[in-house]
MARDRENBA-50256 format. One record per residue (C-alpha): residue in one letter; x, y, z. Coordinates in steps of 0.25 Angstrom, whole numbers, plus 5000, padded with zeros to 4 digits. Example, Ala and Ser with C-alpha at 12.3 -4.5 7.8 and 13.67 -1.06 7.14 Angstrom:
% MARDRENBA-50256
A504949825031
S505549965029
% end
This chain:
% MARDRENBA-50256
M500050005000
R500550144996
L500050284996
T500050334982
K499250454981
L498550564990
E497450644983
L496950774990
H495950864986
G495350974995
F496050925007
K496651045016
S497651115007
F497451024995
A496351104988
D496651044974
A496750894971
T498150854975
T498750714973
L499950664980
V500650544974
F501550454982
E502550384974
P503350264980
G504450314990
V504450425000
T503450544998
A503650675006
I502650795007
V503450925008
G503151065007
P503251195015
N502351225028
G500951245025
C500851175011
G499951055016
K500950945019
S500150905031
N498850905023
V499350785016
S499450705028
D498150755033
A497450715020
V498050565022
R497450565036
W496150625032
V495950525021
L496250415030
G495050455039
E495550555049
Q494250615056
R494950715065
A495050855059
R496150885069
A497050775064
L496950845051
R497350975057
G495951035056
A494751065065
K493651015056
M493750905045
D493250995034
E494551075036
V495250965027
I494451025015
F495251135008
Q494751265015
G495151365004
S496251465003
S496351614998
A496551554983
R495651424984
R494151404988
P493951284998
V493651154992
S492351074997
L493050934997
A494250865003
E494750734997
V495950655000
S496350514993
L497450414997
H497850324986
F498550194990
E499150084982
N498749954987
D499549854979
D499949774991
G498449754996
A498849825009
L497449895009
P496249795010
V495649834996
A495749774982
Y496249904976
R497749934971
E497450084974
V496650124986
V496150264987
V495650315001
S494950455000
R494150545009
R493350665005
L492750775014
S491850895009
R491451025016
S490050975018
G490650865027
E490450745018
S491650655019
D491950535011
Y492950415012
L493350344999
L494050214996
N494450204982
R493550314979
S492350234985
P491650294997
C491850225010
R491750255025
L493050285033
R492650175042
N492550075031
R493750125024
G494650035034
I495750065024
S496250185032
A496650105044
R497350005034
L498150125027
T498650175040
T499350045044
A499549965031
R501049955027
C501350075035
P502550095044
R502350105059
A502750255058
C501550275049
R500550225059
T500650355067
P499550465067
S500450545058
L500050515044
T501150605038
R502050475039
T501050375035
W500850385020
W502150385014
P502150285003
S503550235005
A503150185020
K503550035021
T503049945032
R504149925043
% end
């Protein structure tokens, strides 16, 4: 199992559709202060089912939706998708690529999707599997910043 892609649209500072592709090897996210690096780890935590706005550095969950700026209007929907390569069958589904997604609208409507099909977070049991499958012990800490490096190997 390997994280191959992260898609963000309308999530925090990612007003436009943004795709981060993770090639095999070490991946690093670098940039100046305030450019949104920590929003990437917040997005991963959120799509995997985080329910506490404070864990995402906010007061209310609708704060994850792009709020607008002096040059941009606010958006009405936040969506994040994690793409995993499942060639080794580490995830309990019969697909080679697994896409885990979450959407939230300003109206409060929230959707979880597994391979673009609606599902409930409770039924998605895959989140727990993702946080422990083939991940070194250091990855199983509350900090997701270290969790999703594609080059992580089992120790």
